[in-house]
N, C-alpha and C positions, 0 to 999 in steps of 0.2 A: 381843810376848810380855810376860807378867807373871810375876814371881817367884812360885814355889810355886803355880802355876795347876793346874787340874784336868786330868785325862787326858780324851781322848787327846791326844798332843802336837799342838799347833796354834799358829797365829799369827792375830793380829787385823788386819783391813784396814779402814781408815777412808778414805772418799772422799765429800767433801762431806756430805750428810746420810745416806749410806748406810754400813752396817757389815756385816762378815761375818767369820766364823771359818772358817779353812781348816785341815783336818787335814794335818799334814806328811807322813805316810806315804802317804796316797792322793791328796793334792792335790785333795780334794773339799770342797765348801762343806758345813759341818756346821750352820751357823746363819747367818741373815741373807741379805742379797741385795746385789748390786752391779750397776750398769749393765754391759751386755755388754762395752764397750771396757775399763772398769776391771777387770772380772773377767779378761778375756783378758791384760791386761798383768800382773796380779797372778800369774796362773798361769804366764806365761812367766818372770817373775822367780823365782817359787818353784821351778820346775823347774830353773833354772840353779843355784840356791843350796840345793837340798834337803839336801845333806849338812851345810852350815853351819847350817841351821835345826835339824836334829837335834842337832847338837853344842851349839848355844846353848840348846835346850830342856833338855837334860841339865844344863847348867851352871845354868840358871835354877831348875830343880828343887832343886839343891843350894845355892841362894841365893848363887851365885857371880856376879861381874860377867860380863856378856856383851859382846861386841864389836858392831860395826856391820857390816852387809852392804851392799855397794855397790848403788846403784840400777841400773836398766836404762840402757844407753847409747843 
């Protein structure tokens, strides 16, 4: 996430030379492309942490520091 970023609420995924932007509310790719395995892992992680992502989005929009979210185990 980037501070004061544009709507809709989203997060950025970087994997090797690939990038994607995933909307938090729908967990859909709104820009970019990832290999299938990276996309699947990103979606699994996001579904587990969707509420945290929403909270952090709101904090980032208010230019407040955001925490870290645990990786997949």
